[in-house]
C-alpha positions as CSV (number, residue, x, y, z in Angstrom):
1,M,133.3,103.5,100.6
2,R,136.2,102.9,102.9
3,S,138.4,99.9,103.6
4,S,141.3,99.1,105.9
5,K,143.5,96.1,106.4
6,H,145.6,97.2,109.3
7,R,144.0,99.9,111.4
8,L,142.2,99.1,114.6
9,S,138.5,99.9,114.9
10,T,137.7,103.5,115.6
11,T,133.9,102.9,115.7
12,G,133.6,100.7,118.8
13,V,131.3,98.3,116.8
14,V,133.0,95.5,114.9
15,L,131.0,92.9,112.9
16,Y,132.7,89.6,112.1
17,T,131.1,87.7,109.2
18,D,131.6,84.4,107.4
19,G,129.9,82.1,104.9
20,S,130.4,78.5,103.9
21,C,129.0,75.6,101.9
22,A,129.2,72.0,103.0
23,P,129.9,69.3,102.0
24,T,130.3,70.7,98.5
25,N,130.3,74.2,96.8
26,P,127.7,74.8,95.5
27,G,125.7,72.9,98.1
28,P,123.9,73.5,101.4
29,G,125.1,76.9,102.7
30,G,125.5,78.6,106.1
31,W,126.3,82.1,107.2
32,A,127.1,83.7,110.6
33,Y,127.9,87.1,112.1
34,L,129.1,88.2,115.5
35,P,128.8,91.8,116.7
36,V,131.6,93.0,119.0
37,E,130.9,96.3,120.8
38,N,133.9,98.0,122.6
39,G,135.6,94.6,122.7
40,D,132.6,92.8,124.2
41,A,131.2,89.9,122.0
42,K,127.4,89.9,121.7
43,D,124.9,87.3,120.5
44,L,126.2,85.2,117.5
45,V,123.6,84.9,114.8
46,K,123.6,82.2,112.1
47,G,121.4,80.9,109.3
48,S,121.4,78.6,106.3
49,E,120.0,77.9,102.9
50,A,119.3,74.5,101.3
51,H,121.4,75.3,98.2
52,S,123.9,78.1,97.8
53,T,127.6,79.0,97.1
54,N,130.4,80.1,99.4
55,N,130.3,83.6,97.8
56,R,126.6,84.0,98.2
57,M,126.9,83.0,101.9
58,E,129.7,85.5,102.4
59,L,127.5,88.2,101.0
60,T,124.4,87.1,102.9
61,A,126.4,87.1,106.2
62,A,127.5,90.7,105.6
63,I,124.0,91.8,104.6
64,E,122.3,90.3,107.7
65,A,124.9,91.8,110.0
66,L,124.5,95.3,108.5
67,K,120.7,95.1,108.4
68,M,120.6,95.0,112.2
69,R,122.4,98.4,112.6
70,E,120.6,101.8,112.8
71,D,120.7,104.3,109.9
72,G,123.9,106.4,109.9
73,E,125.8,104.2,112.4
74,S,129.5,103.7,112.0
75,V,130.7,100.1,112.0
76,E,133.7,98.1,111.0
77,L,133.1,94.8,109.2
78,C,135.8,92.2,109.3
79,T,135.7,89.4,106.7
80,D,138.3,86.8,105.4
81,S,136.7,87.1,101.9
82,E,138.6,89.3,99.5
83,Y,135.7,88.7,97.1
84,L,133.4,90.5,99.5
85,R,135.7,93.3,100.5
86,L,137.0,94.1,97.1
87,G,133.6,93.8,95.5
88,I,132.0,96.4,97.7
89,T,135.0,98.8,97.9
90,Q,136.5,98.6,94.4
91,W,134.6,96.6,91.8
92,M,131.0,97.7,92.4
93,D,131.3,101.1,90.6
94,T,132.9,99.4,87.5
95,W,130.3,96.7,87.4
96,Q,127.5,99.3,87.4
97,R,129.2,101.5,84.7
98,N,129.5,98.4,82.6
99,G,125.8,97.4,83.0
100,W,126.6,94.6,85.5
101,T,129.1,92.8,83.2
102,R,132.7,91.9,84.0
103,S,135.7,92.9,82.0
104,K,135.3,90.0,79.5
105,G,131.6,90.7,79.1
106,Q,130.4,88.0,81.4
107,P,127.5,88.9,83.7
108,V,128.3,89.7,87.3
109,L,127.3,86.8,89.6
110,N,125.1,87.4,92.6
111,K,123.9,90.8,91.4
112,D,120.8,90.6,93.7
113,L,122.9,90.3,96.8
114,W,125.4,92.9,95.7
115,L,122.5,95.4,95.2
116,E,121.2,94.6,98.7
117,L,124.7,95.0,100.2
118,Q,125.1,98.3,98.4
119,T,121.8,99.5,100.0
120,Q,123.0,98.5,103.5
121,N,126.5,100.0,102.8
122,E,125.1,103.4,101.8
123,R,122.7,103.4,104.8
124,L,125.6,103.1,107.2
125,Q,129.2,104.3,107.5
126,V,131.1,101.0,107.0
127,E,134.8,100.4,107.2
128,W,135.6,97.2,105.4
129,R,138.5,95.2,106.8
130,W,140.1,92.0,105.6
131,V,141.4,89.4,108.2
132,K,143.4,86.3,107.3
133,A,141.4,83.1,107.6
134,H,142.4,80.3,110.0
135,A,145.1,82.5,111.5
136,G,144.0,82.2,115.1
137,H,141.8,85.3,115.3
138,E,139.2,84.4,118.0
139,F,136.2,86.1,116.6
140,N,136.9,85.2,113.0
141,E,137.3,81.6,114.1
142,L,133.9,81.7,115.9
143,V,132.0,82.9,112.8
144,D,133.8,80.4,110.6
145,R,132.8,77.5,112.8
146,A,129.2,78.8,113.1
147,A,128.8,79.2,109.3
148,R,130.2,75.7,108.7
149,D,127.9,74.3,111.4
150,A,124.9,76.0,109.8
151,A,125.8,74.5,106.4
152,T,126.2,71.1,107.9
153,L,122.7,71.4,109.6
154,A,121.2,72.5,106.3
155,A,122.7,69.4,104.6
156,K,120.8,67.4,107.2
157,H,117.6,69.3,106.7
158,Q,117.9,70.8,110.2
159,E,118.0,74.5,109.4
160,P,119.0,76.7,112.4
161,R,116.9,79.5,113.7
162,T,117.8,82.9,112.3
163,L,117.2,86.2,114.0
164,T,116.2,88.1,110.9
165,C,112.9,89.6,109.5
166,D,111.5,90.5,106.1
167,T,112.4,94.1,105.4
168,T,110.9,94.4,102.0
169,A,108.1,96.9,101.5
170,T,105.3,94.7,100.2
171,S,102.0,95.6,98.5
172,V,98.9,94.2,100.3
173,E,98.0,92.6,97.0
174,S,101.0,90.2,97.2
175,P,99.9,86.6,97.8
176,M,100.7,85.6,101.4
177,L,99.9,82.6,103.5
178,G,98.5,83.0,107.0
179,T,96.6,85.9,108.6
180,H,97.4,89.5,107.6
181,Y,96.8,92.4,109.9
182,F,97.1,96.2,109.2
183,I,97.8,98.6,112.1
184,A,97.7,102.4,112.3
185,S,97.3,105.1,114.9
186,A,96.0,108.7,115.0
187,T,96.2,111.6,117.4
188,T,94.6,114.9,118.2
189,E,96.1,118.3,119.1
190,G,95.5,117.5,122.8
191,N,97.8,114.4,122.6
192,R,94.9,112.0,122.7
193,S,95.8,109.0,120.5
194,A,94.0,106.0,119.2
195,W,95.0,102.8,117.4
196,A,93.2,100.3,115.2
197,V,93.9,96.9,113.7
198,I,92.2,95.6,110.6
199,R,92.3,92.0,109.4
200,N,92.4,91.5,105.7
201,S,89.0,90.2,104.8
202,S,86.1,91.1,102.5
203,R,84.5,92.8,105.4
204,N,87.4,95.0,106.3
205,E,87.1,93.6,109.8
206,I,88.3,95.8,112.7
207,V,89.7,93.3,115.3
208,L,91.3,95.7,117.8
209,D,91.1,99.4,118.7
210,G,91.7,101.7,121.7
211,I,92.4,105.2,122.9
212,K,94.7,106.7,125.5
213,N,95.1,110.3,126.8
214,N,98.5,112.0,127.1
215,T,100.0,109.6,124.6
216,S,102.0,110.2,121.5
217,V,100.9,108.7,118.2
218,N,104.0,106.4,118.2
219,R,103.3,105.1,121.7
220,A,99.7,104.4,120.8
221,L,100.8,102.4,117.8
222,L,103.1,100.3,120.0
223,I,100.2,99.7,122.5
224,G,98.2,98.4,119.6
225,V,101.0,96.1,118.5
226,V,101.3,94.7,122.0
227,E,97.6,94.0,122.1
228,L,97.7,92.4,118.7
229,L,100.7,90.1,119.5
230,Q,99.0,89.1,122.8
231,V,96.0,87.6,120.9
232,I,98.0,85.9,118.1
233,Q,98.3,82.2,118.6
234,G,101.8,80.7,118.7
235,G,102.7,78.9,115.5
236,E,100.2,81.0,113.4
237,S,101.7,82.4,110.2
238,T,101.2,86.2,110.6
239,H,101.9,89.3,108.5
240,V,101.6,92.8,110.0
241,T,101.7,95.9,107.7
242,T,102.2,99.4,108.9
243,E,102.8,102.8,107.3
244,S,105.1,103.8,110.2
245,D,108.8,103.8,109.6
246,Y,109.2,104.0,113.4
247,L,107.4,100.7,114.0
248,F,108.7,98.9,110.9
249,K,112.4,99.8,111.5
250,G,112.1,99.3,115.2
251,A,110.7,95.7,114.8
252,T,113.0,94.7,111.9
253,L,116.2,96.6,112.2
254,W,116.7,98.2,115.6
255,L,115.1,95.9,118.3
256,D,117.9,93.4,118.8
257,G,120.5,96.2,118.8
258,W,118.6,98.1,121.4
259,R,118.4,95.1,123.6
260,R,122.1,94.2,123.3
261,R,123.0,97.8,124.2
262,G,120.8,97.8,127.3
263,W,117.9,99.6,125.6
264,R,120.1,102.4,124.4
265,K,120.4,103.7,120.8
266,S,123.7,103.8,119.0
267,D,124.4,107.3,120.3
268,G,124.0,106.2,123.9
269,K,120.6,107.9,124.4
270,P,117.8,105.8,126.0
271,V,115.3,104.2,123.7
272,A,111.9,105.9,123.9
273,N,109.0,103.7,124.9
274,K,111.4,101.1,126.3
275,D,108.6,99.4,128.3
276,L,106.5,98.7,125.2
277,W,109.5,97.7,123.1
278,T,110.6,95.3,125.8
279,E,107.2,93.6,125.8
280,I,107.1,93.5,122.0
281,H,110.5,91.8,122.0
282,A,109.3,89.2,124.4
283,L,106.1,88.5,122.4
284,L,108.0,88.2,119.2
285,N,109.9,85.3,120.7
286,R,106.6,83.5,121.0
287,V,104.9,84.4,117.7
288,D,106.2,84.4,114.1
289,V,105.6,87.7,112.4
290,E,106.6,89.0,109.0
291,W,106.6,92.8,109.0
292,H,105.7,94.9,105.9
293,L,106.0,98.6,105.3
294,E,103.4,100.2,103.0
295,R,104.4,103.3,101.1
296,H,101.6,105.5,100.1
297,S,102.8,105.5,96.5
298,D,102.8,101.7,96.4
299,I,99.1,101.1,96.0
300,P,95.9,103.0,95.3
301,D,93.7,104.4,98.2
302,V,90.9,101.9,97.5
303,D,93.2,98.9,98.1
304,S,94.9,100.3,101.3
305,F,93.9,98.4,104.4
306,V,96.5,100.4,106.4
307,R,94.8,103.7,105.5
308,N,91.5,102.0,106.4
309,A,93.0,101.2,109.8
310,A,94.1,104.9,110.2
311,A,90.6,106.0,109.4
312,A,89.3,103.6,112.0
313,A,91.7,105.1,114.6
314,R,90.4,108.6,113.7
315,D,86.8,107.4,114.1
316,V,87.7,106.1,117.6
317,L,88.9,109.6,118.5
318,A,85.9,111.3,117.0
319,Q,83.4,109.0,118.8
320,S,85.1,109.6,122.1
321,E,84.8,113.4,122.0
322,P,82.5,114.8,124.7
């Protein structure tokens, strides 16, 4: 893990983060982050919690900022919190060796957030940089005001919209409110691909399926997603589970970054299936979706609706053979 107090960014991507509680600490909390790419400020993102602490909001801001970057990407993260910077660059290893206790035997606070931050830090190449608070730094001042505004809104029970998604792999047996859909695709050697969507019900109900020639399995999956999002009613609480890392990470981690970079990946290459991802992005502004990734080791075959959807997609291919 690297840190720097004085060097200018060598990555081209700088993330400014801040967290706050108002009117008291602990109390209603707010967090904010601002991506700056090659000196150009992008969309500022903020969020809040009804009850938190300053330190938890600092950690949350950093986690949310890093979650939006692609695996392996090099970024610089600027914070005015030495608690955050020193924790991730110096103290973390000692805490882990000591079984998550501090030097006097007290438990480390905010362990859950430190573990999540470590996951994001190891997924990326992060240069951690401290900036002095309230010293006239334009971007640091912006996130400072945004975090305090978010905390103030939380105190008034007017929580701001946040541009984040659930990125926790979740078993289909977890209790969830709203409708739950399971989507999968399949392909043949001739590049004929099909998709299928199952709704979680006692009848294993297939609600959508389709087939397309000269189409990759990933593109077929995205076509199925577009069709599904088009029929979901606005305001409906919806969960979508997939076994595809490409779909899951695209929808939860990469989509906003692609859009901000003009539909290019972090290496400058164009995003594949841009037309479908553009449509998915527009549809996600209308419907509220929580995305879930199903690992094959998570649940037994008999309980896997995703694998049932994959079997349904294979059936579509088989039934369409001449």
